[in-house]
N, C-alpha and C positions, 0 to 999 in steps of 0.2 A: 312676344315678338314686337319689335319696333315697327310702327306704321310706315316709316320711311322705307323699310325693306320691301314692302309691297307696292308703295306708291298709291296715288289716288285711284287709278283705274283698277289696280290689283285689289285694293281694299273694297271697292264697289262690287267687283266680280265676286269676291269672297262672301260679301254680305247678302248678295241678291241672286246667287247662282241657282238656288232651288225654289225661287218664288213661282208659284203656280197662279195663273190668272183665273179669277172666280166670276168676273162680271162680263156679260156680253158687250157692255159699253166700253170695255177696255180692248181696243183694237191692237195697240202696241204698247207694251210696258217698258221696263228697263232695257237699255241696250242700244238706243239710237239717240240722235240729237234731241228729240222730243218724244214724249208719249203721245199716242194718238187715241182719242176718245170719240165715241159716237153716241149722241143723245137725240135721235130723230124726232121723238114725240114728247120730250120732257124739257122742263126748264132746268138749267144747270146752276147749282149752288156752289159757291167757292168761299172758303174761309181760311185764314192764315193766322198762326200764332208764333210769336218768338219768345223763347225762354232763355234767360241769361243766368249763368252761374253767379251766385252771390246776390241776385235780385229775386229770381223766381224759384231757385232750388239751391240746396246746400248738400254737397256730397259727404258731409260729416255724417248725415243720418238718412240719406236716401241712396240706395244702391242703384247701379246703372240699369239693372233689369226693370226695377220699378219705375225709374225715371223714363225709360223708353215707353213703358205701358202708359204712364200718365201723360206723356207728351202727345201720344196718339189720341188718347181718350178725350182730352180737353178740346181737340179739334173735331172729333167725331160728334161730341156733344153739341157743338154749334150747328151741325147739319140737322140733328134731331130737333133742335130748338126752332128750326124753320119748318118743322113737320116734313122733313125730307128723309131720303135714304142715302147714307154715305156709300160711295162706290170706290173712289181712288184716293191715294195719299202720296204726297212727295215729302221727302225728309232731307234737309240740309244741315250739316254739322260743321262747326268750327271747333277744332280740337288742338290742345297743346301737346307737347312732347311727353308729358307725364302719363298720357293714356297709351295703352298698348292695343294691339290688334284684338286681343281677347276681351279687353274692356269694351270696345265698340261692338264686338259680337254680342256681349251681354246686353248692351243697350238695344241692339236690333232684335234680340230674342224677346224682350219685353214689348217692344213696339209691334212686332209681328203677332204676338199673343193677342194684343188689343185688336189688331186688324182682322185676325182670324175669327175673333168672337163676333164681329159684325160683318164678315165677308167683304172686307175692304182690300183692294189691290194696292200694293206698293208699286208705283209706276215710275219713280225717278227721284231726283234730288241732286245734291252736290256735297262735296266735302272740301274743306280748306283748313289752313293752319290758323292757330290763335296764339297770341302771346299772353293773354290775360285770363284764360280759363275756357270753359266750354260754352258754346252758344248753339242753340237748337232752333231751327225754323221749320215748321210743319205747315203744309197746305193740304187741306182735305176738300175733295170735290164730291158733290152729291147730286141727286136728281129729285125732282118732284113734279107732279102735274101742276100746271099753272094755277088751277083752281084750288089746289090743296096747300099751297104755300101759306104759312102763317107769319105775318110780320109783327112788329112791336106796336104798330099804330092802329090796330083794329078794335081796341077795347071800347065798349059802349056803356053808358049809364045803365045801372042795374045788373051788369054782368057780374058773375061770381069770380072771386079771386082764389086760385088754387095753387098748391105746391105739392110736389112729390116728395116722398121720403121724410127725412128729418133734417134739421138745420143746426149749424154751430159745431158739429162734431169734428169737421176737418180743421176748423180754427183752433179748437181745444187740443186736437192732436198736435198741431204746430206749436202751441204754447208749451205742451208737455215736452216735446223734443227740444225746443229751445232752452227750457229750464234745465233739462238733464245735460245738454251740451255745455251750458254755462257752468254748471257744477263741476263737470268733468274737467274742463279746461282750467277752471279755478284751482282745482286740486293739483293738476299738472304744474301750473305756474308756481304754486306754493312750494311744491317739492323741488322744482328746478332752482328756486331761490335758495332753499335750504342746502341744496347740493353745492351751489356756488359758494355759500358761506362755509360749508365743511371743507371744500377744497382750499379756500383762502386760509383756513385755520389749520390745515394739514391733519385733520381728524379722519384718518383712513377707515377706522371702524364705523364711525357714523356715516361716512360717505358710502361704504359698502351697503349698509342698511337702507339708506335713502335711495340708492340706485336700484336695489331689489324692489322697494316699494313703487318706484316709478315704472319699472318693468311690468310689475303686476297690474298697476293701474291702467296701462295702455291696452291690456287685454280685458278690462272690466266692461261688463254689459249691464245697463240699468235693468231693474226689475219692473216690467210694464204689465204685470199680471193684473187683471181687472180693468185694464185700459186698452185692450186689444182693438176694440171697435174704433176708438179715436185714432189710433195709428193707421188702421186700415183705411179710414176715410181720408186721411191726409196723404198717405203714401200710395194707395191703390185706388185712384179715381175711377169711377164707373159712369159711363154715359148712359142716360136713362132711355134707351131705345125700347125697353120693355114697357115703359109707360106710354110711349107713342103707339105701340102696338095695341095696348089695352084701350086707348082712346079710339083708335080706328075700329076695333072690334065692337065697341059700344056705339059707334056711329056718331061720335062727338068730334067736331072740328073746332079747336080753340079759336077765339077771335083775336087774341094777341098772345105771344109767347116768347120767352127767352130763357137761357139757362142761368143759374145763379153762380157766377164766378167771382163777382166783386162784393157780394153781400145782398141780402134780401131788400134792405132799404134802398140801396142804389138802383137795383133792377126795377123795383116798383116805380121809382121816380122816372126812370127811363120810359117805361110803358105809359105812365100817366102823361109825361111831357109830349111824347110822340103821338099819343092818342087824343090829346087835348081834354083829359078827364081828371078827376080826383079819385080818391079811394079811402075806404075805412077798413083798417086791419085790426083784428082783435087779438091782443096778446095771449089770451087764454087758449086760442086755437092754433098758435104756432107750434108745430111738432118738434119736440126736443127729446132726444134719447136720454135714458137714465145716466149713462156714463158721462154724457156731456154736462148734465146738471151737477153730478158729483164733482167732476173736475173743476167746474166753474166755482163751486163753493170752496173747494180746496185751495184755489188760487185767489179767493176773495174777489171774484169777478161777477158781474150781473149776467145771468145766463141769457136773459132776453136780449141784452145788448150784443152778446156773442152770436146769438142766432140771427139777429137782424143785420149785423155788420161784419161778421167773420169772413165770409167768402170761401171760395174753393169747394163748396158743397157739390156743385155741378148737378144740383137737382133742377127740375123744371118748374118755372113760375109761369102760370098761364091763366087766361080768363076765358070763361064760357058763358053762353046765354043762360039767363035764369031758368029757362025752360028745361035745361039739362040737369037741374038740381038732383033729381032722383037718380039719374044715371050715374052721376059723379059719386053720389053717396054709396053706390054699390061696388065701386072699384077699389080694391085693396091698394094701399100705397099712395093714395091721394088724399090730401086734407084741404077742406074748405076753410080759408083763413079770413075772408072778408068779402067786400063787394066794391064795385066801381060806382062812383058818384059823379055828379056834375062838377066841372072844374072849379066852380066858385067855392065849393066846400073844402078844397085843399086835399092834401095827402096826410091822413090822420092815423095815428096808432092809438087805439082805445085800450087802456091798461085794465088789469084784473079788477081794480077798484073804480072803474068807469071814468078815470081821468083821461083827457085827450091831449095828445102831443103831436106837433107837426113832425113828419118824418124828416130825417137828415141823412144825407149820403156820407156815412163815416166808414165805408168799406175800403177795400184795397185800392190804393192809388200808386201804380208803379213809378210814376214820375214825381211823387212827393219826396 
């Protein structure tokens, strides 16, 4: 169905008609000029992300359901990174005529799966037209007690530096998808060139064969067996609310925290700069999945560089007082990778052979 047949409000009604409110802080959700929220005893956390087709996502290899899921999760992740609890979400879309009503329903189905996972209410947004592709703007609203909020500027000398999960897998998943896309379009372009030549030569037999090959190629699916984890990390982003819960249960409040969206090096430098400290990070302690290491070797890339600078892991990077060392060691899914130092010692990566290098922010820069 063409979106124009429904119109903006008809589309919104269709996408939001069965949304059920889950949070007491949501007084009024979709359906009026504004959502109405109530946080009488908590601080309100607000985060916004904008995702542009061709810059942040490529619909060649991410379907709309996964895109909706990822769009919500990257915002929910920001709330967890402040040690908060996500409660509400608004979604605004700019869409071109190539998208149908069913396409946008697929996007919303993924978005709502992410929201349902963390009990987040969709409370509003906007839709408009686009001449250049799809644009997505998500705002997530959360809550936290004033004393529980964790900023980036609280790291102290001797604090331990920790990360959740493993690093570099999302980046290697992107490299894999980009490689297969380039091979695919390279083969299509080569066949199209040969078809043009066969047409010019009037070779009908060869033309028929080439057209058959082109038709078969358009239905081709790459073999990603053995690399499923890399694709999952790139296409199905997960916010680490489970880690926040484990820290709370263990009685640990991080001194500084952020999620790893642009790369570990970049995020470490943010924390160090805002906290006025330095750090020592040990290469041997950086958690890297086996599939990540294999893929990096296959592509002749340095796996540590991928883990330090790849981005889109959406794992949590945080610091804790040294007195919490034993508690941290007992929590599955958290790895101690270094410690905070005085600012005069700089931000240092210690390699496996004990060489020292200054950290550099080489991660994702959307404006570069």
